[in-house]
TIMI-2910 file (N, C-alpha, C, CB; in pm, 1 decimal, decimal comma, always signed):
<rs>
+----------+----------+----------+----------+----------+----------+----------+----------+----------+----------+----------+----------+------+
!      n_x !      n_y !      n_z !     ca_x !     ca_y !     ca_z !      c_x !      c_y !      c_z !     cb_x !     cb_y !     cb_z ! resn !
+----------+----------+----------+----------+----------+----------+----------+----------+----------+----------+----------+----------+------+
!    +88,9 !   -110,3 !     -1,4 !     +8,7 !     +1,1 !    -18,0 !    +98,0 !   +134,0 !     +2,1 !   -111,1 !     -8,2 !    +81,8 !  Met !
!    +55,1 !   +216,1 !    -84,4 !   +142,0 !   +327,6 !   -112,2 !   +113,4 !   +425,7 !    +44,6 !    +88,9 !   +412,7 !   -281,1 !  Pro !
!   +238,0 !   +500,6 !    +58,8 !   +203,6 !   +606,0 !   +182,9 !   +114,8 !   +719,4 !   +143,5 !   +338,3 !   +676,7 !   +243,0 !  Asp !
!    +84,0 !   +782,2 !   +241,4 !    -24,0 !   +914,1 !   +220,6 !    +25,3 !  +1001,2 !   +125,4 !    -49,5 !  +1007,9 !   +352,9 !  Lys !
!   +162,7 !  +1030,0 !    +96,4 !   +213,8 !  +1117,5 !    +53,1 !   +188,3 !  +1088,2 !    -94,0 !   +339,1 !  +1132,8 !   +103,8 !  Glu !
!   +225,8 !   +969,2 !   -131,8 !   +204,6 !   +895,7 !   -277,1 !    +75,5 !   +888,3 !   -313,5 !   +253,1 !   +753,1 !   -285,6 !  Thr !
!    -21,9 !   +850,3 !   -208,5 !   -167,9 !   +857,2 !   -268,0 !   -218,2 !   +995,6 !   -297,1 !   -270,6 !   +793,6 !   -170,4 !  Leu !
!   -172,7 !  +1112,5 !   -217,5 !   -199,6 !  +1249,8 !   -260,6 !   -159,8 !  +1293,0 !   -396,9 !   -138,2 !  +1335,8 !   -172,8 !  Glu !
!     -1,1 !  +1232,1 !   -413,7 !    +29,9 !  +1275,9 !   -548,8 !    -56,5 !  +1204,6 !   -667,0 !   +180,6 !  +1250,0 !   -570,8 !  Lys !
!    -99,8 !  +1083,3 !   -662,6 !   -184,0 !  +1021,4 !   -740,5 !   -306,2 !  +1086,7 !   -771,5 !   -206,6 !   +910,5 !   -691,9 !  Ile !
!   -376,7 !  +1127,5 !   -664,3 !   -479,0 !  +1208,3 !   -661,0 !   -494,0 !  +1350,6 !   -737,5 !   -490,2 !  +1223,2 !   -540,0 !  Ala !
!   -350,0 !  +1415,9 !   -692,9 !   -326,7 !  +1532,0 !   -771,8 !   -286,4 !  +1522,6 !   -945,3 !   -213,5 !  +1597,8 !   -694,2 !  Asp !
!   -254,8 !  +1399,6 !   -950,0 !   -229,3 !  +1370,7 !  -1126,2 !   -357,1 !  +1375,9 !  -1176,3 !   -159,6 !  +1212,7 !  -1178,5 !  Leu !
!   -450,6 !  +1281,3 !  -1105,3 !   -577,9 !  +1270,6 !  -1172,4 !   -665,1 !  +1418,0 !  -1168,3 !   -660,5 !  +1147,6 !  -1098,1 !  Phe !
!   -645,5 !  +1507,9 !  -1105,1 !   -704,0 !  +1664,0 !  -1096,7 !   -684,7 !  +1679,7 !  -1218,4 !   -636,1 !  +1784,6 !  -1003,3 !  Lys !
!   -559,0 !  +1697,8 !  -1291,1 !   -529,9 !  +1720,3 !  -1409,3 !   -614,2 !  +1673,8 !  -1539,1 !   -418,9 !  +1678,2 !  -1409,5 !  Gly !
!   -669,2 !  +1531,2 !  -1509,0 !   -762,4 !  +1483,8 !  -1592,4 !   -917,2 !  +1518,5 !  -1578,9 !   -744,8 !  +1355,5 !  -1585,4 !  Phe !
!   -943,3 !  +1602,0 !  -1465,2 !  -1077,1 !  +1625,3 !  -1427,0 !  -1142,8 !  +1710,7 !  -1477,7 !  -1091,6 !  +1646,5 !  -1320,2 !  Ala !
!  -1094,7 !  +1767,9 !  -1594,4 !  -1161,9 !  +1877,7 !  -1667,5 !  -1152,3 !  +1823,8 !  -1842,7 !  -1070,3 !  +2042,0 !  -1629,3 !  Asp !
!  -1290,9 !  +1863,5 !  -1882,8 !  -1298,0 !  +1787,2 !  -2010,9 !  -1192,3 !  +1903,8 !  -2106,4 !  -1488,7 !  +1763,7 !  -2074,2 !  Ala !
!  -1189,4 !  +2023,0 !  -2073,6 !  -1089,1 !  +2114,7 !  -2185,5 !   -967,4 !  +2080,0 !  -2166,3 !  -1085,6 !  +2276,2 !  -2174,2 !  Thr !
!   -915,9 !  +2030,3 !  -2047,4 !   -785,1 !  +1966,4 !  -2034,3 !   -738,1 !  +1844,6 !  -2087,7 !   -765,3 !  +1951,8 !  -1922,6 !  Arg !
!   -834,1 !  +1770,1 !  -2073,7 !   -839,6 !  +1611,2 !  -2154,8 !   -851,7 !  +1642,1 !  -2308,5 !   -993,2 !  +1503,5 !  -2105,5 !  Val !
!   -928,1 !  +1769,8 !  -2353,8 !   -919,3 !  +1788,8 !  -2499,0 !   -778,1 !  +1839,9 !  -2536,0 !  -1029,8 !  +1889,4 !  -2548,5 !  Asn !
!   -715,3 !  +1910,7 !  -2447,4 !   -594,4 !  +1937,3 !  -2486,8 !   -509,2 !  +1844,0 !  -2492,5 !   -549,6 !  +2018,3 !  -2427,1 !  Ile !
!   -497,8 !  +1762,6 !  -2403,3 !   -383,5 !  +1657,4 !  -2401,6 !   -410,7 !  +1567,4 !  -2490,3 !   -359,2 !  +1587,6 !  -2276,2 !  Leu !
!   -550,9 !  +1548,4 !  -2574,1 !   -560,2 !  +1449,2 !  -2675,8 !   -509,0 !  +1523,6 !  -2784,9 !   -700,2 !  +1388,8 !  -2700,1 !  Ser !
!   -523,0 !  +1639,5 !  -2786,7 !   -470,9 !  +1729,7 !  -2918,2 !   -310,3 !  +1700,2 !  -2920,1 !   -504,6 !  +1919,4 !  -2898,4 !  Leu !
!   -250,1 !  +1702,8 !  -2833,0 !    -97,1 !  +1670,4 !  -2792,6 !    -61,6 !  +1551,5 !  -2817,0 !    -62,0 !  +1686,2 !  -2657,2 !  Leu !
!   -131,4 !  +1444,7 !  -2795,3 !   -105,5 !  +1311,0 !  -2840,8 !    -73,8 !  +1308,8 !  -2984,1 !   -219,0 !  +1222,9 !  -2813,6 !  Val !
!   -114,3 !  +1390,5 !  -3086,5 !    -77,8 !  +1371,5 !  -3219,2 !    +44,6 !  +1441,2 !  -3249,1 !   -180,5 !  +1411,2 !  -3306,8 !  Glu !
!    +60,3 !  +1576,3 !  -3181,0 !   +178,0 !  +1668,9 !  -3225,8 !   +168,0 !  +1775,1 !  -3131,7 !   +171,7 !  +1726,1 !  -3380,5 !  Arg !
!   +317,3 !  +1842,1 !  -3153,1 !   +337,7 !  +1955,3 !  -3078,0 !   +231,8 !  +2103,4 !  -3134,1 !   +508,5 !  +1979,3 !  -3092,6 !  Glu !
!   +182,3 !  +2178,1 !  -3029,3 !    +90,0 !  +2275,2 !  -3073,2 !   +132,0 !  +2401,2 !  -3027,7 !    -43,1 !  +2248,5 !  -3031,2 !  Leu !
!    +98,2 !  +2511,9 !  -3045,5 !   +112,1 !  +2637,7 !  -2989,9 !    -28,0 !  +2673,5 !  -2951,9 !   +179,4 !  +2738,2 !  -3084,4 !  Cys !
!    -44,5 !  +2790,6 !  -2863,0 !   -166,7 !  +2844,2 !  -2805,1 !   -243,8 !  +2841,1 !  -2903,2 !   -164,8 !  +2972,2 !  -2745,6 !  Val !
!   -217,5 !  +2934,5 !  -2987,1 !   -286,5 !  +2959,0 !  -3085,6 !   -378,4 !  +2842,5 !  -3174,7 !   -196,5 !  +3019,0 !  -3153,3 !  Thr !
!   -289,8 !  +2739,4 !  -3201,9 !   -343,7 !  +2627,4 !  -3272,3 !   -436,0 !  +2556,3 !  -3169,8 !   -228,3 !  +2532,2 !  -3329,8 !  Asp !
!   -381,4 !  +2541,4 !  -3051,6 !   -486,2 !  +2463,5 !  -2967,8 !   -627,7 !  +2550,2 !  -2925,4 !   -407,6 !  +2415,6 !  -2825,9 !  Ile !
!   -585,4 !  +2692,9 !  -2915,7 !   -734,3 !  +2766,2 !  -2883,7 !   -801,3 !  +2741,7 !  -2998,4 !   -738,4 !  +2933,1 !  -2853,4 !  Ala !
!   -764,8 !  +2731,0 !  -3131,1 !   -872,0 !  +2719,2 !  -3254,4 !   -918,4 !  +2587,3 !  -3261,8 !   -813,6 !  +2755,1 !  -3399,7 !  Ser !
!   -847,3 !  +2469,4 !  -3219,5 !   -922,0 !  +2362,9 !  -3220,2 !  -1002,6 !  +2324,0 !  -3096,8 !   -844,1 !  +2269,3 !  -3254,3 !  Ala !
!   -983,2 !  +2402,2 !  -2988,0 !  -1080,4 !  +2371,3 !  -2872,3 !  -1186,0 !  +2471,3 !  -2888,4 !  -1014,0 !  +2380,1 !  -2722,3 !  Val !
!  -1163,3 !  +2585,5 !  -2961,2 !  -1248,7 !  +2698,6 !  -2983,2 !  -1290,9 !  +2778,4 !  -2839,1 !  -1379,6 !  +2642,6 !  -3061,7 !  Glu !
!  -1191,4 !  +2802,6 !  -2778,2 !  -1168,3 !  +2863,3 !  -2662,5 !  -1074,2 !  +2973,2 !  -2675,8 !  -1127,3 !  +2773,1 !  -2571,0 !  Leu !
!  -1079,4 !  +3097,7 !  -2623,3 !   -968,8 !  +3202,5 !  -2617,6 !   -836,7 !  +3156,1 !  -2576,7 !  -1004,1 !  +3309,0 !  -2526,0 !  Ser !
!   -751,9 !  +3229,5 !  -2658,3 !   -608,2 !  +3198,4 !  -2604,4 !   -568,2 !  +3217,3 !  -2458,3 !   -515,9 !  +3280,4 !  -2675,8 !  Gln !
!   -644,7 !  +3313,2 !  -2406,5 !   -625,1 !  +3348,6 !  -2256,2 !   -677,3 !  +3186,4 !  -2180,4 !   -743,4 !  +3510,7 !  -2204,2 !  Ser !
!   -786,7 !  +3142,6 !  -2217,9 !   -848,7 !  +3047,9 !  -2133,3 !   -747,9 !  +2929,2 !  -2143,1 !  -1002,4 !  +3012,0 !  -2178,5 !  Ala !
!   -708,5 !  +2897,6 !  -2284,1 !   -613,6 !  +2782,8 !  -2310,1 !   -483,3 !  +2806,8 !  -2216,6 !   -571,3 !  +2776,0 !  -2475,8 !  Ile !
!   -420,1 !  +2927,8 !  -2231,7 !   -309,6 !  +2957,6 !  -2149,1 !   -321,6 !  +2916,2 !  -1987,4 !   -288,3 !  +3106,7 !  -2165,0 !  Ser !
!   -443,8 !  +2950,9 !  -1922,9 !   -443,9 !  +2895,1 !  -1800,7 !   -451,4 !  +2734,6 !  -1793,3 !   -551,7 !  +2955,6 !  -1732,8 !  His !
!   -538,1 !  +2706,9 !  -1879,2 !   -532,4 !  +2567,1 !  -1890,3 !   -396,3 !  +2480,6 !  -1883,7 !   -591,7 !  +2543,5 !  -2008,1 !  Gln !
!   -312,0 !  +2521,4 !  -1981,9 !   -192,1 !  +2498,7 !  -2007,2 !    -87,5 !  +2502,1 !  -1883,5 !   -164,7 !  +2586,0 !  -2104,7 !  Leu !
!   -122,2 !  +2625,6 !  -1831,8 !    -38,3 !  +2646,3 !  -1686,5 !    -61,1 !  +2516,8 !  -1577,1 !   -101,0 !  +2800,9 !  -1602,5 !  Arg !
!   -178,1 !  +2517,1 !  -1584,8 !   -233,1 !  +2395,2 !  -1495,0 !   -160,8 !  +2254,3 !  -1541,1 !   -409,7 !  +2379,2 !  -1515,5 !  Ile !
!   -200,3 !  +2244,5 !  -1654,1 !   -119,2 !  +2111,3 !  -1713,8 !    +50,3 !  +2090,0 !  -1683,0 !   -133,4 !  +2120,7 !  -1886,0 !  Leu !
!    +70,2 !  +2217,0 !  -1693,7 !   +239,6 !  +2210,7 !  -1683,0 !   +280,3 !  +2208,8 !  -1534,2 !   +319,3 !  +2352,4 !  -1756,9 !  Lys !
!   +215,7 !  +2280,4 !  -1450,7 !   +202,1 !  +2249,6 !  -1296,6 !   +207,5 !  +2106,2 !  -1266,0 !    +68,3 !  +2302,4 !  -1238,0 !  Gln !
!   +123,0 !  +2023,6 !  -1323,6 !   +103,3 !  +1897,3 !  -1275,7 !   +188,5 !  +1805,7 !  -1338,2 !    -25,5 !  +1858,5 !  -1288,0 !  Met !
!   +278,2 !  +1870,0 !  -1456,0 !   +384,0 !  +1800,1 !  -1490,9 !   +324,4 !  +1690,8 !  -1604,5 !   +452,3 !  +1737,2 !  -1357,6 !  Gln !
!   +206,0 !  +1742,6 !  -1670,6 !   +143,8 !  +1653,5 !  -1752,4 !   +194,3 !  +1693,8 !  -1917,7 !    -24,0 !  +1665,1 !  -1721,1 !  Leu !
!   +251,7 !  +1802,4 !  -1942,6 !   +278,2 !  +1875,7 !  -2024,0 !   +420,3 !  +1931,4 !  -2047,7 !   +200,1 !  +1951,0 !  -2005,4 !  Ile !
!   +471,3 !  +1968,2 !  -2154,3 !   +627,1 !  +2013,8 !  -2145,6 !   +614,9 !  +2123,8 !  -2237,3 !   +752,2 !  +1897,6 !  -2194,2 !  Arg !
!   +684,1 !  +2238,6 !  -2243,8 !   +711,1 !  +2341,5 !  -2368,8 !   +843,2 !  +2373,7 !  -2398,4 !   +649,3 !  +2474,2 !  -2349,5 !  Gln !
!   +839,1 !  +2395,6 !  -2519,8 !  +1009,7 !  +2442,0 !  -2563,4 !   +965,9 !  +2578,2 !  -2663,2 !  +1122,6 !  +2284,2 !  -2681,6 !  Arg !
!  +1066,5 !  +2650,7 !  -2671,3 !  +1033,7 !  +2779,1 !  -2728,1 !  +1114,3 !  +2764,1 !  -2885,1 !  +1094,1 !  +2916,8 !  -2618,0 !  Arg !
!  +1041,8 !  +2775,4 !  -3002,4 !  +1083,8 !  +2794,3 !  -3118,0 !  +1058,6 !  +2886,3 !  -3183,8 !  +1066,5 !  +2722,1 !  -3173,3 !  Glu !
!  +1166,4 !  +2998,1 !  -3204,0 !  +1170,1 !  +3147,7 !  -3238,6 !  +1080,8 !  +3222,1 !  -3142,5 !  +1121,7 !  +3176,6 !  -3389,7 !  Gly !
!   +959,9 !  +3294,6 !  -3186,9 !   +888,9 !  +3361,7 !  -3105,4 !   +761,0 !  +3264,7 !  -3041,0 !   +846,5 !  +3486,4 !  -3184,0 !  Lys !
!   +753,0 !  +3139,1 !  -3097,4 !   +654,0 !  +3059,4 !  -3034,8 !   +703,0 !  +2947,0 !  -2922,1 !   +582,6 !  +2991,9 !  -3147,7 !  Asn !
!   +593,3 !  +2945,6 !  -2873,4 !   +630,2 !  +2822,3 !  -2757,2 !   +534,2 !  +2701,5 !  -2788,2 !   +598,8 !  +2876,0 !  -2579,5 !  Ile !
!   +575,9 !  +2579,0 !  -2801,3 !   +489,9 !  +2474,5 !  -2835,5 !   +507,2 !  +2355,7 !  -2715,3 !   +528,5 !  +2422,6 !  -2990,0 !  Leu !
!   +361,4 !  +2334,4 !  -2714,1 !   +363,3 !  +2232,8 !  -2627,3 !   +341,6 !  +2088,2 !  -2661,9 !   +282,6 !  +2263,9 !  -2544,9 !  Tyr !
!   +394,8 !  +2000,9 !  -2577,3 !   +370,2 !  +1875,7 !  -2612,2 !   +334,1 !  +1799,4 !  -2461,2 !   +501,5 !  +1816,8 !  -2698,2 !  Ser !
!   +330,7 !  +1630,4 !  -2467,7 !   +300,4 !  +1555,5 !  -2368,1 !   +420,5 !  +1533,4 !  -2303,9 !   +233,5 !  +1443,8 !  -2402,5 !  Leu !
!   +425,5 !  +1530,7 !  -2167,8 !   +552,2 !  +1536,1 !  -2066,5 !   +641,0 !  +1407,0 !  -2101,4 !   +501,1 !  +1530,8 !  -1892,0 !  Ala !
!   +531,7 !  +1294,8 !  -2158,1 !   +609,3 !  +1161,1 !  -2140,1 !   +488,0 !  +1059,3 !  -2224,2 !   +642,7 !  +1114,8 !  -1943,8 !  Asp !
!   +514,6 !   +937,7 !  -2219,3 !   +438,0 !   +849,1 !  -2296,9 !   +353,9 !   +811,2 !  -2186,4 !   +514,1 !   +731,9 !  -2374,2 !  Asp !
!   +391,9 !   +825,0 !  -2050,8 !   +275,2 !   +803,0 !  -1965,5 !   +149,9 !   +863,3 !  -1956,0 !   +307,8 !   +813,6 !  -1865,0 !  His !
!   +154,8 !   +991,3 !  -2007,6 !    +41,6 !  +1069,4 !  -2021,5 !    -52,4 !  +1012,7 !  -2128,8 !    +81,7 !  +1207,6 !  -2051,6 !  Val !
!    +20,6 !  +1004,7 !  -2258,0 !    -35,1 !   +899,2 !  -2337,1 !   -135,8 !   +794,0 !  -2306,5 !    +55,1 !   +839,8 !  -2370,7 !  Lys !
!    -52,6 !   +705,1 !  -2239,2 !   -111,0 !   +580,0 !  -2175,8 !   -226,0 !   +599,4 !  -2106,9 !    -24,7 !   +517,6 !  -2086,6 !  Thr !
!   -213,2 !   +690,7 !  -2022,8 !   -328,0 !   +726,3 !  -1916,3 !   -474,0 !   +742,7 !  -1991,2 !   -288,5 !   +878,4 !  -1834,4 !  Ile !
!   -453,4 !   +838,8 !  -2116,9 !   -547,1 !   +905,6 !  -2184,2 !   -599,0 !   +767,8 !  -2272,5 !   -483,8 !  +1045,9 !  -2270,1 !  Leu !
!   -533,0 !   +689,4 !  -2296,5 !   -573,6 !   +560,9 !  -2404,6 !   -651,8 !   +474,6 !  -2291,1 !   -414,9 !   +458,4 !  -2489,1 !  Gln !
!   -605,8 !   +458,0 !  -2169,8 !   -663,5 !   +348,3 !  -2087,7 !   -824,5 !   +403,1 !  -2019,9 !   -539,7 !   +310,7 !  -1956,5 !  Met !
!   -804,4 !   +541,3 !  -2027,8 !   -925,8 !   +622,4 !  -1996,7 !  -1028,3 !   +606,9 !  -2110,1 !   -888,5 !   +775,5 !  -1977,1 !  Gly !
!   -978,5 !   +625,9 !  -2219,2 !  -1073,3 !   +582,9 !  -2325,0 !  -1145,1 !   +432,9 !  -2336,5 !   -998,8 !   +601,7 !  -2443,7 !  Leu !
!  -1051,9 !   +371,4 !  -2308,4 !  -1077,4 !   +229,7 !  -2327,6 !  -1176,2 !   +191,2 !  -2216,0 !   -942,0 !   +142,3 !  -2322,9 !  Glu !
!  -1157,8 !   +242,8 !  -2122,0 !  -1245,1 !   +221,5 !  -1982,2 !  -1390,5 !   +295,7 !  -2016,7 !  -1159,9 !   +305,2 !  -1828,2 !  His !
!  -1394,0 !   +384,2 !  -2069,4 !  -1533,1 !   +451,6 !  -2085,7 !  -1604,2 !   +398,1 !  -2204,5 !  -1521,9 !   +608,4 !  -2102,1 !  Val !
!  -1536,3 !   +339,7 !  -2283,7 !  -1599,3 !   +288,0 !  -2409,4 !  -1638,1 !   +116,8 !  -2385,3 !  -1481,4 !   +313,8 !  -2545,0 !  Leu !
!  -1593,6 !    +89,9 !  -2260,5 !  -1630,3 !    -62,9 !  -2230,5 !  -1775,2 !    -84,9 !  -2223,2 !  -1570,1 !   -114,0 !  -2093,1 !  Glu !
+----------+----------+----------+----------+----------+----------+----------+----------+----------+----------+----------+----------+------+
</rs>
C-alpha cells in the first residue's frame, strides 16, 4: 500500500484529467506539438483560457514546452500521459 504522500500525488495527477478542456488539450497533444493559437482554434476557446489550462497542465507535469523562435510549443510530458489517456478512453467505451 502506498504511503499517504504518494496517494496524494496520485490524486493530484488525476485532477489534471478532471476537466474536459484539459483532456481535450492533452488529446490534441497526443498527435503533435502545438502552440496556444492552434490549441485555441481546435478547442474553440480564447487563447487566454487555453493559457490558463496549459499552466495547470504544466504545474501537474502533464505537458512540457519548448521555444521555437517566437512561439512556444506544447507537447505531452511523456508517454505515460498518452497511456493514461488511452486507458481512460478504453475504460469509458467498455
